[in-house]
C-alpha positions in Angstrom: -55.8 -18.8 12.8 -58.7 -17.5 14.8 -58.7 -14.1 16.5 -60.9 -13.5 19.6 -61.7 -10.5 21.7 -62.3 -10.2 25.4 -63.7 -7.3 27.4 -62.8 -6.9 31.0 -63.8 -4.6 33.9 -60.5 -4.2 35.7 -61.6 -2.1 38.7 -64.4 0.1 39.9 -64.4 3.0 42.4 -67.6 3.5 44.3 -69.0 5.5 47.2 -69.4 3.4 50.3 -72.4 5.2 51.7 -74.8 4.6 48.8 -73.0 2.2 46.5 -72.8 4.6 43.6 -70.1 3.9 41.0 -68.0 6.9 40.0 -65.1 5.3 38.0 -64.8 2.2 35.9 -61.5 0.9 34.5 -62.0 -1.3 31.4 -60.0 -3.1 28.8 -60.3 -5.1 25.6 -57.8 -7.5 24.2 -57.7 -9.2 20.8 -55.7 -12.4 20.7 -54.7 -15.0 18.1 -54.9 -18.6 18.9 -51.7 -19.6 17.1 -48.1 -19.9 18.1 -46.8 -17.3 18.6 -49.7 -15.5 20.1 -50.3 -12.0 18.7 -52.3 -9.5 20.8 -53.7 -5.9 20.5 -55.3 -4.2 23.5 -57.0 -1.0 24.4 -58.5 0.4 27.6 -59.5 3.3 29.6 -61.5 4.7 32.4 -65.1 5.9 32.5 -66.1 8.6 34.9 -69.7 8.4 36.0 -72.2 10.6 37.8 -75.2 9.0 39.4 -78.4 9.8 41.2 -79.0 7.3 44.1 -82.6 8.4 44.2 -83.3 7.5 40.6 -85.5 4.4 40.0 -82.8 3.2 37.5 -80.0 3.3 40.1 -78.3 0.0 40.8 -76.1 -0.1 43.9 -72.6 -1.4 43.6 -73.4 -4.7 45.3 -76.1 -5.5 42.8 -74.2 -4.7 39.6 -73.3 -7.3 37.0 -70.3 -7.2 34.7 -72.6 -7.1 31.6 -74.4 -4.1 33.0 -71.1 -2.2 33.6 -69.8 -3.2 30.2 -73.0 -1.8 28.7 -72.1 1.5 30.3 -68.6 1.3 28.8 -69.9 0.5 25.3 -72.5 3.3 25.6 -69.8 5.8 26.5 -67.7 4.7 23.5 -70.5 5.2 21.0 -70.0 8.0 18.5 -72.9 10.2 17.6 -75.6 8.2 15.9 -74.0 4.9 16.9 -75.5 2.4 19.3 -73.6 0.8 22.2 -73.6 -2.5 20.2 -72.1 -0.8 17.2 -69.4 0.8 19.3 -68.6 -2.6 20.9 -68.3 -4.2 17.4 -66.2 -1.3 16.1 -63.7 -1.7 19.0 -63.6 -5.4 18.5 -63.1 -5.1 14.7 -60.2 -2.7 15.3 -58.5 -5.1 17.7 -59.0 -8.0 15.3 -57.5 -5.9 12.4 -54.5 -5.0 14.5 -53.8 -8.6 15.4 -54.3 -9.6 11.7 -51.8 -6.9 10.7 -49.2 -8.4 13.1 -49.8 -11.9 11.6 -49.6 -10.6 8.1 -46.3 -8.7 8.8 -44.8 -11.8 10.5 -45.6 -13.9 7.4 -43.7 -11.5 5.2 -40.6 -11.2 7.5 -37.8 -13.6 8.4 -34.9 -13.3 10.8 -31.5 -14.9 10.8 -28.4 -14.6 8.6 -28.0 -15.3 4.9 -25.0 -17.5 5.6 -26.9 -19.9 7.8 -28.0 -23.1 6.2 
């Protein structure tokens, strides 16, 4: 049974006058491909400050999902950890939680002892 992860940007709040993003809502879900489907998710919000005069500034209308996900992964990085490592750590945690559900289900049964 394969387990996959998917990151999503669920919403963004931006300033209309200059297109600066001030809040990003994100989520990650780990999901099994079997029947039943097991899932484990996490999410949060990222508060941002920006400088519209900076040469690195990207207005809201020009942003890509990958760019915003990069901001999220960077914000999740622990000290000494890269954004890629933070992303992989979150994905591994979701996969582990889904695998734990699958393992628990394999060890449990339901019903009654008098049923045939």
